[in-house]
Phi, psi and omega in degrees: 000130179293146184297325182292339179266000183268137176276177178299319180294325177296318178297316180296318178296319178295318178298318178299319180296319179294320179294323178296319178299315179299317181297318180297314178297322180294319179298320178292316181293329180296326177298316176294323179298327178294333180275326185265354181297315183298311178301323180294315180297317179298318179297316181291329178289331180264001178293153182306326181296326187257354186299321184266009182255116177287123182251137183227154173259109182273349177228149179300334184270356183301312179300318179294320180297315180295317180300313181289326177298316180290326177296316179293318180295319178298318178296319178298318180295321181295318185265007180305315175298327178295318178299315180296320180294319180293324175296316178296318181295330181290322183261351184297330178300338179271004181254157172286163184303316179295320179295325178297314181295318182293312182291332176297327179290347179288339187299306178297328178295316180297320180295317178295321177294323177298314178295323179296317179297316178296317180296318180299314183290326182281315186274338184246305187284313185300312178300323180296317181293318178298318178295319179297315180295320179295319178296318179296319179296321178295319179295328181269000180070031181262130178278119182282126175211093186269146169279143182297329178293316180294321181297308183286331174298316177296322178299315179293321180296336181266319187279316184296314176302324179292322176299321179286321180294331178287357174280354186307312180300320181291318180298315179297317179296319180295314180294328177293317179294333177277352180081014181279322177234161177229160176302323179297319179295318180297322177291326182291323182263017184304314183294325177289322178295318178301316180298316179297319179292324176297320178295316179299316179299322179292331182284331185255006178232156176291162182286072181215135192298313186297311180295326177296318178292325180295335177269316186294314184300311176300323180294318178294322177296320178298322179294317179294322176297322179297322179295317178298315179297322179298320178299316180297313180296324180293317178297317179297318180297319179294319180295316179295322179294321178295319178295321179295317179295323179294319179294319178296321179295320179294319178296320179296319179295321180293321179292325179291000000 
């Protein structure tokens, strides 16, 4: 059914159907997540970053909480492409045929960017912050004794936002192809975007200049890359629209 022929109730029903599909896939993936959670936790505990950190369970429920958190995160990671596809399928009836094909190709790119963001924060940013905190604790004469729940919670708070923030180029490209944003608009609001990214960087990093810069600089680079990608997508969208209008004009002339 074309989107223009769908009522509000049709849209709600379609959204409900997409959410049910995501839920079913998530439930199936969660079963797999329950099996792979333990190996992932063991691997992260033996990683160089965590080897010298004594981890303790300060509550009886901490091991279970960590285990289920990793199971849920693993399931989310597994079905992330499914979520993106269902989002695309929900809005695709309102797109032209060419736009559907182009935007569908964004799904693997978005998934790879999500993995890239998580990898960057875990392998580069996270070890630096842990080392900085450990050095500061030593200088202050503080004995480090972390709870395993606090350690992995901090890990998730740092890695997951970076995985989502690395979606910026794909989101900008997608919105550009839909005609919601333009390269000119992105350039015009650049200073506001920079301020917002600085605030985000400050929220997910400790109050220390180097780690703040390690987060801020990649985010600013991603925004500039997004503007470049937006220009390319905008030109393609204009060209395709011109070709479509030309084809419609030719068809009208032939019918006349």
